[in-house]
C-alpha positions as CSV (number, residue, x, y, z in Angstrom):
1,M,41.0,48.6,78.4
2,H,44.7,48.7,78.1
3,I,46.2,47.6,74.8
4,L,49.7,46.8,74.3
5,H,51.0,47.3,70.8
6,V,54.0,45.2,70.0
7,S,56.6,45.8,67.2
8,A,59.8,44.2,66.5
9,V,60.7,46.2,63.3
10,K,63.8,48.4,63.4
11,S,62.8,50.6,60.4
12,W,60.0,52.8,59.7
13,G,57.3,52.1,57.1
14,G,53.7,51.7,56.5
15,G,53.1,49.1,59.3
16,E,54.8,51.6,61.9
17,N,52.6,54.4,60.4
18,H,49.7,52.3,61.1
19,I,50.4,51.7,64.7
20,E,51.0,55.4,65.3
21,N,47.9,56.4,63.6
22,L,45.8,53.7,65.5
23,C,46.9,54.8,68.9
24,N,46.3,58.4,68.1
25,E,42.9,57.8,66.7
26,L,41.8,55.4,69.5
27,Q,42.9,58.1,72.0
28,K,40.3,60.4,70.3
29,I,37.4,57.9,69.9
30,A,38.1,56.0,73.2
31,P,39.6,58.3,75.7
32,D,39.0,56.0,78.6
33,S,41.2,53.2,76.9
34,Q,45.0,53.2,77.1
35,N,47.5,52.4,74.4
36,T,51.3,51.4,75.0
37,I,53.7,50.6,72.2
38,L,56.7,48.2,72.7
39,C,59.4,48.8,70.0
40,I,63.0,48.3,69.3
41,K,65.3,50.7,71.2
42,N,67.1,53.4,69.1
43,G,65.3,52.1,65.9
44,L,63.5,54.6,63.5
45,F,60.1,53.7,65.2
46,H,61.5,54.7,68.5
47,R,62.9,58.0,67.3
48,K,59.4,58.7,65.7
49,L,57.6,58.1,68.9
50,Q,59.9,60.2,70.8
51,N,58.2,63.2,69.1
52,S,54.6,61.9,69.8
53,E,52.5,61.8,73.0
54,I,51.8,57.9,72.8
55,D,53.1,55.9,75.7
56,F,55.9,53.6,74.7
57,E,58.5,51.3,76.2
58,T,61.6,50.0,74.3
59,V,64.0,47.1,74.5
60,R,67.3,46.2,72.8
61,I,67.6,43.0,70.9
62,N,70.6,41.5,69.0
63,F,68.8,38.8,67.0
64,K,65.3,37.8,66.2
65,M,64.7,35.6,69.1
66,D,66.3,37.6,71.8
67,L,64.8,36.7,75.2
68,R,65.0,40.3,76.5
69,F,62.2,41.2,74.5
70,C,60.1,38.5,76.1
71,F,61.2,39.5,79.4
72,K,60.4,43.3,78.8
73,L,56.9,42.1,77.3
74,I,56.2,40.2,80.5
75,E,57.3,43.1,82.6
76,I,55.1,45.5,80.8
77,C,52.0,43.3,81.1
78,K,52.5,42.8,84.8
79,K,53.3,46.5,85.6
80,K,50.5,48.2,83.3
81,K,47.9,45.3,83.7
82,I,47.5,44.9,80.0
83,D,44.2,43.5,78.7
84,L,45.1,42.9,75.1
85,I,48.2,42.4,73.1
86,H,48.0,43.8,69.5
87,I,50.9,42.3,67.5
88,H,51.9,44.0,64.5
89,D,54.8,42.0,62.5
90,S,55.8,38.3,62.3
91,T,58.8,38.6,64.4
92,A,56.8,40.1,67.2
93,L,54.4,37.3,67.0
94,T,57.2,34.7,67.5
95,L,58.5,36.8,70.5
96,C,55.1,37.0,72.1
97,I,54.5,33.2,71.8
98,M,58.0,32.5,73.4
99,A,57.0,35.0,76.2
100,D,53.6,33.3,76.6
101,H,55.4,30.0,77.2
102,L,57.2,31.9,80.1
103,Y,54.4,33.6,81.5
104,N,50.5,33.5,80.9
105,L,50.1,36.6,78.8
106,P,46.6,38.3,77.8
107,T,44.9,37.5,74.5
108,F,46.5,38.3,71.3
109,I,45.2,40.2,68.1
110,F,47.7,39.9,65.2
111,S,47.6,42.4,62.2
112,K,48.5,40.7,58.7
113,K,49.8,43.7,56.8
114,T,51.2,41.8,53.6
115,T,50.0,39.3,50.9
116,F,52.9,37.0,51.6
117,P,51.4,33.5,51.9
118,I,52.0,31.8,55.3
119,R,54.5,28.9,54.7
120,S,53.2,25.4,55.1
121,R,56.0,24.5,57.5
122,K,55.1,23.0,60.9
123,Q,56.5,25.9,63.1
124,T,55.1,28.5,60.9
125,L,51.6,27.1,60.9
126,Y,51.8,26.8,64.6
127,K,52.7,30.3,65.1
128,Y,49.7,31.7,62.9
129,N,47.3,29.2,64.6
130,Y,48.5,29.9,68.0
131,K,45.7,29.5,70.7
132,K,46.0,33.0,72.0
133,I,45.3,34.6,68.7
134,K,41.7,35.4,68.8
135,R,41.6,37.8,65.6
136,I,43.8,38.4,62.5
137,L,43.2,41.7,61.1
138,C,44.0,41.8,57.3
139,V,45.0,45.0,55.7
140,S,43.0,44.1,52.5
141,E,40.5,41.5,51.2
142,A,43.4,40.0,49.2
143,T,45.4,39.5,52.3
144,K,42.4,37.7,54.1
145,A,42.0,35.3,51.2
146,I,45.5,34.3,51.2
147,T,45.7,34.0,55.0
148,A,42.5,31.9,55.0
149,T,44.3,29.1,52.9
150,T,46.5,28.3,56.1
151,V,44.6,29.4,59.2
152,N,42.6,26.6,60.8
153,D,39.7,28.9,61.8
154,P,38.9,31.5,59.0
155,K,36.3,33.1,61.2
156,K,39.1,34.7,63.0
157,L,40.0,36.9,59.9
158,V,38.7,40.4,59.6
159,S,39.5,42.9,56.8
160,I,40.2,46.4,58.0
161,Y,41.7,48.9,55.5
162,H,44.3,51.1,57.3
163,G,43.4,54.3,55.3
164,T,45.0,57.7,55.9
165,K,44.9,60.7,58.4
166,I,42.7,63.3,56.7
167,N,43.1,66.2,59.1
168,G,46.2,68.3,59.9
169,F,48.1,67.8,56.7
170,N,50.0,71.0,56.2
171,T,52.7,71.2,53.7
172,S,53.3,74.9,53.4
173,K,56.5,74.9,55.5
174,Y,58.1,71.8,53.9
175,I,61.0,71.7,51.5
176,N,60.7,72.5,47.9
177,I,61.9,69.3,46.0
178,K,63.2,71.0,43.0
179,E,65.2,73.7,44.9
180,Y,66.6,71.4,47.5
181,Y,67.7,68.6,45.1
182,N,68.6,71.0,42.3
183,I,66.0,69.5,39.9
184,G,65.1,71.8,36.8
185,D,61.9,73.8,37.2
186,S,60.6,72.4,33.8
187,K,61.0,68.8,35.1
188,K,57.9,66.6,35.9
189,I,58.3,64.7,39.0
190,I,57.6,60.8,39.2
191,G,57.5,60.1,42.9
192,N,57.7,57.0,44.7
193,I,57.9,56.3,48.7
194,A,58.9,52.7,49.7
195,N,61.8,51.3,51.7
196,H,64.5,49.5,49.7
197,N,63.1,46.0,50.2
198,W,62.5,43.3,47.5
199,P,58.7,43.6,47.6
200,K,58.9,47.2,46.5
201,D,60.7,46.0,43.3
202,L,62.5,49.4,42.8
203,D,64.4,47.6,40.0
204,T,61.3,48.2,37.9
205,F,61.1,51.8,39.0
206,I,64.4,52.2,37.4
207,K,63.6,50.4,34.2
208,V,60.6,52.8,33.9
209,A,62.9,55.7,34.0
210,Y,65.3,54.2,31.6
211,Y,62.5,53.4,29.0
212,L,61.0,56.9,29.2
213,V,64.4,58.8,29.2
214,H,66.5,56.7,26.9
215,V,64.2,54.7,24.8
216,K,61.3,57.2,24.4
217,G,63.7,60.1,24.7
218,I,61.5,62.1,27.2
219,K,64.0,64.1,29.1
220,D,61.8,66.5,31.0
221,L,61.1,64.0,33.8
222,H,62.7,63.4,37.1
223,F,62.2,60.1,39.2
224,F,62.1,60.9,43.0
225,Q,62.4,58.0,45.4
226,I,62.1,58.3,49.2
227,G,62.7,55.2,51.4
228,N,65.0,53.7,53.9
229,Y,68.3,52.5,52.6
230,T,69.2,48.9,53.0
231,T,71.7,46.2,51.8
232,E,69.7,46.4,48.5
233,T,70.5,50.0,48.0
234,P,74.2,49.6,46.6
235,E,72.9,47.5,43.7
236,L,70.1,50.2,42.8
237,I,72.9,52.9,42.7
238,E,75.0,50.8,40.6
239,K,72.1,50.1,38.2
240,I,71.3,53.9,38.1
241,E,74.8,54.7,37.2
242,R,75.2,51.8,34.6
243,F,71.9,53.0,32.9
244,N,73.1,56.6,32.7
245,L,70.3,57.8,34.9
246,S,72.1,59.8,37.7
247,K,70.8,63.0,36.4
248,Y,67.1,61.6,36.1
249,I,66.8,59.5,39.5
250,T,67.2,60.9,43.1
251,L,67.3,58.3,45.9
252,T,66.9,60.4,49.2
253,N,67.0,57.8,52.1
254,V,64.5,58.6,54.9
255,I,62.8,61.9,55.1
256,P,60.7,62.5,58.0
257,N,57.1,62.9,57.2
258,A,57.9,62.1,53.6
259,S,54.1,62.2,52.6
260,K,54.2,66.0,52.9
261,L,56.3,66.0,49.7
262,I,53.6,64.1,47.7
263,P,51.7,67.3,46.5
264,Q,55.0,68.1,44.5
265,F,54.7,64.9,42.7
266,N,53.1,65.0,39.1
267,V,52.5,61.1,39.3
268,S,52.8,58.7,42.1
269,L,54.3,55.5,40.8
270,V,54.2,52.1,42.7
271,T,56.3,49.2,41.1
272,S,55.7,46.7,43.9
273,K,55.5,43.0,43.2
274,S,53.9,42.1,46.6
275,E,51.7,44.3,48.8
276,G,48.9,44.5,51.2
277,I,48.0,48.2,50.3
278,P,50.7,50.7,50.4
279,Q,50.1,53.8,52.7
280,F,51.7,55.9,49.7
281,I,48.6,55.1,47.7
282,Y,46.1,56.5,50.3
283,E,48.3,59.4,50.8
284,S,48.5,60.2,47.1
285,F,44.7,60.1,47.0
286,L,44.5,62.8,49.8
287,N,46.9,64.9,48.0
288,K,45.1,64.6,44.7
289,T,48.2,63.1,43.1
290,P,47.3,60.6,40.1
291,V,48.5,57.0,40.9
292,I,49.8,54.5,38.5
293,S,50.6,51.2,40.2
294,T,51.2,47.4,39.6
295,D,48.2,45.3,40.1
296,V,49.3,43.4,43.2
297,G,47.9,42.5,46.5
298,G,44.9,44.6,47.5
299,I,45.8,47.6,45.3
300,S,43.0,46.8,42.8
301,E,40.5,47.0,45.7
302,I,41.1,50.7,46.0
303,I,42.1,51.6,42.4
304,A,39.8,50.6,39.7
305,H,41.7,50.6,36.3
306,G,41.0,53.6,34.2
307,K,38.5,55.0,36.7
308,N,40.8,56.5,39.4
309,G,44.2,55.4,38.4
310,F,46.1,52.9,36.1
311,L,47.1,49.4,36.9
312,A,49.7,47.2,35.1
313,P,51.0,43.6,35.9
314,S,54.0,43.5,38.0
315,G,57.2,43.9,36.3
316,N,55.7,45.5,33.1
317,Y,57.8,48.6,33.0
318,K,56.8,49.5,29.4
319,L,53.2,49.6,30.3
320,L,53.8,51.5,33.3
321,A,56.0,53.9,31.3
322,D,53.1,54.3,28.6
323,Q,50.7,54.9,31.3
324,I,52.7,57.7,32.8
325,I,52.8,59.4,29.3
326,E,49.2,59.2,29.2
327,V,48.5,60.7,32.3
328,L,50.9,63.5,32.0
329,N,49.4,64.3,28.5
330,N,45.9,64.4,29.6
331,P,44.9,67.0,32.2
332,E,41.2,65.8,32.0
333,L,42.3,62.4,33.0
334,I,44.3,63.6,35.9
335,E,41.3,65.6,37.1
336,K,39.0,62.5,36.9
337,F,41.5,60.1,38.6
338,T,42.3,62.5,41.5
339,T,38.7,63.8,42.1
340,I,37.3,60.1,42.4
341,S,40.2,59.1,44.5
342,Y,39.9,62.0,46.9
343,Q,36.3,61.3,47.3
344,K,37.0,57.6,47.9
345,V,39.7,58.2,50.6
346,H,37.3,60.4,52.6
347,E,34.4,58.1,52.4
348,K,36.1,54.8,53.0
349,Y,39.8,55.0,53.9
350,T,40.5,57.1,56.8
351,T,42.3,56.4,60.0
352,A,39.3,57.3,62.0
353,M,37.3,54.6,60.3
354,M,40.1,52.1,60.7
355,A,40.5,52.8,64.5
356,A,36.5,52.4,65.0
357,K,36.5,48.9,63.3
358,T,39.6,47.9,65.3
359,L,38.1,49.3,68.7
360,Q,34.8,47.2,67.7
361,E,37.2,44.0,67.4
362,Y,39.1,44.7,70.5
363,K,35.7,44.9,72.4
364,L,34.3,41.7,70.8
365,V,37.4,39.8,71.7
366,L,37.5,41.0,75.4
367,D,33.9,40.0,75.5
368,G,34.9,36.5,74.5
369,K,33.2,36.8,70.9
């Protein structure tokens, strides 16, 4: 089979990481299959793929419904004899449907990677219930439950955790955070990897830092945030300066292979207000870094509060801060959290498992089931 993976995202995040991992793992477990990615020319995903062995095509677009994307999609389907189209984001789904009205495309599979509810507008409902979509692969059970409320045929919904790649993780030649960013040796690093988008709620990340540093008076901490700068970044920087936190928070913008820095974090902090399940948590599990997170989306499916991490309600920066103190002051708790999480990621949440389950769905769909 030849699968075309379609992405209309210009940035790089967990969704794009999933596509790359999926294609690499499928090549291992199904070497007779072929995978091609269609992505935005000169976007971060395109730049990442240039250093991989994955077959890819690119197209320029100036706006969301640019017909050039549709024509490129049709061209690839004809040229490469595509059997199945795996669509990885909402904009790509719109463009694939537009292209299907111009040319009879192969069957669709769609990946729902967030817990955003599907709006009950006529056009949106038409899109997510489009006749060519034979499966919707949901990143978590929470995503599946929310999607089921607006999809006409819930039997199309399948939950597949994305997981993380457990082999080939070498951090020995990567930068030393404290040396490179001039952070004191005695500081404990509270780390976060997330693009600067509203669902990640980095405003709460800053509030946690303020509460710990200026209210609790704990000065031996440094908050280290890696993520793609967006239009929201200037407001975050302004807030850091206004809260007198410039010496305690570092925003780095994009760092290639940022997950290789996770072993240098003392705590991984997730402050999101909407999620599927962030890749950052799986990677923290793998690197035996304790995780403290807001309880949103599917996160509670992989973190049991008090067993392998701490959870707090969205926006509750004081509780998140108190949980950081508890973890940092309790080495036995760190050992407990990280040991259980490391075991879980190997037993349940690997990219190999994700690819095997996805391949099974591909075969079922192509067999008309």
